[in-house]
C-alpha positions as a Markdown table, in Angstrom:
| # | Residue | x | y | z |
|---|---|---|---|---|
| 1 | Met | 35.0 | -14.6 | 36.4 |
| 2 | Asn | 31.5 | -14.4 | 34.9 |
| 3 | Pro | 28.9 | -14.3 | 37.7 |
| 4 | Ile | 26.3 | -15.9 | 35.5 |
| 5 | Phe | 27.2 | -19.5 | 34.4 |
| 6 | Leu | 25.4 | -20.6 | 31.3 |
| 7 | Pro | 26.1 | -24.1 | 30.2 |
| 8 | Lys | 26.5 | -24.8 | 26.5 |
| 9 | Ser | 23.7 | -27.4 | 26.5 |
| 10 | Asn | 20.3 | -26.1 | 25.6 |
| 11 | Thr | 17.9 | -26.1 | 28.5 |
| 12 | Cys | 14.7 | -26.8 | 26.5 |
| 13 | Gly | 16.1 | -30.1 | 25.1 |
| 14 | Leu | 16.5 | -29.0 | 21.5 |
| 15 | Pro | 19.8 | -29.8 | 19.8 |
| 16 | Gly | 22.4 | -27.0 | 19.7 |
| 17 | Lys | 21.7 | -26.2 | 16.1 |
| 18 | Ala | 18.0 | -26.6 | 15.2 |
| 19 | Ile | 17.8 | -26.9 | 11.5 |
| 20 | Ala | 14.4 | -26.5 | 9.8 |
| 21 | Thr | 13.6 | -29.2 | 7.3 |
| 22 | Trp | 12.5 | -28.5 | 3.8 |
| 23 | Pro | 8.7 | -28.9 | 4.5 |
| 24 | Ala | 9.0 | -26.2 | 7.1 |
| 25 | Trp | 10.7 | -23.9 | 4.6 |
| 26 | Ile | 8.0 | -24.6 | 2.0 |
| 27 | Ala | 5.2 | -24.0 | 4.5 |
| 28 | Ala | 6.8 | -20.7 | 5.5 |
| 29 | Leu | 7.2 | -19.6 | 1.9 |
| 30 | Leu | 3.6 | -20.5 | 1.1 |
| 31 | Leu | 2.4 | -18.6 | 4.1 |
| 32 | Ile | 4.4 | -15.5 | 3.2 |
| 33 | Gly | 3.3 | -15.7 | -0.4 |
| 34 | Ala | -0.3 | -16.1 | 0.5 |
| 35 | Ser | -0.3 | -13.1 | 2.9 |
| 36 | Val | 1.5 | -10.9 | 0.3 |
| 37 | Gly | -0.9 | -12.1 | -2.4 |
| 38 | Leu | -4.0 | -11.4 | -0.4 |
| 39 | Thr | -2.8 | -7.9 | 0.7 |
| 40 | Ser | -1.7 | -6.9 | -2.8 |
| 41 | Cys | -5.1 | -8.0 | -4.2 |
| 42 | Arg | -6.9 | -5.6 | -1.9 |
| 43 | Thr | -4.4 | -2.8 | -2.7 |
| 44 | Ala | -4.9 | -3.3 | -6.5 |
| 45 | Arg | -8.7 | -3.2 | -6.1 |
| 46 | Gly | -8.4 | 0.0 | -4.1 |
| 47 | Phe | -6.1 | 1.5 | -6.7 |
| 48 | Gly | -8.6 | 0.5 | -9.4 |
| 49 | Asp | -11.4 | 2.2 | -7.5 |
| 50 | Asp | -9.4 | 5.4 | -7.2 |
| 51 | Val | -8.5 | 5.4 | -10.9 |
| 52 | Gln | -12.2 | 4.9 | -11.8 |
| 53 | His | -13.2 | 7.7 | -9.5 |
| 54 | Val | -10.7 | 10.1 | -11.1 |
| 55 | Gly | -11.9 | 9.0 | -14.6 |
| 56 | Glu | -15.5 | 9.8 | -13.7 |
| 57 | Lys | -14.4 | 13.3 | -12.4 |
| 58 | Ile | -12.6 | 13.9 | -15.7 |
| 59 | Glu | -15.7 | 12.8 | -17.7 |
| 60 | Asp | -17.9 | 15.1 | -15.7 |
| 61 | Ala | -15.5 | 18.0 | -16.2 |
| 62 | Ala | -15.4 | 17.3 | -20.0 |
| 63 | Thr | -19.2 | 17.2 | -20.4 |
| 64 | Arg | -19.7 | 20.7 | -18.9 |
């Protein structure tokens, strides 16, 4: 016999199958999209700065 008895009912009062409604899914997708968008913008800016720095070095080497 199992020494720990866990009833099938949920102790926090939520139904057995908590289903998120469509507004919750939309909010989650918007939050994920915004966080990815903001992070990639910073990454693209950093990449652009790196490319610009390399281009300046190439110009300096070409003028010598």
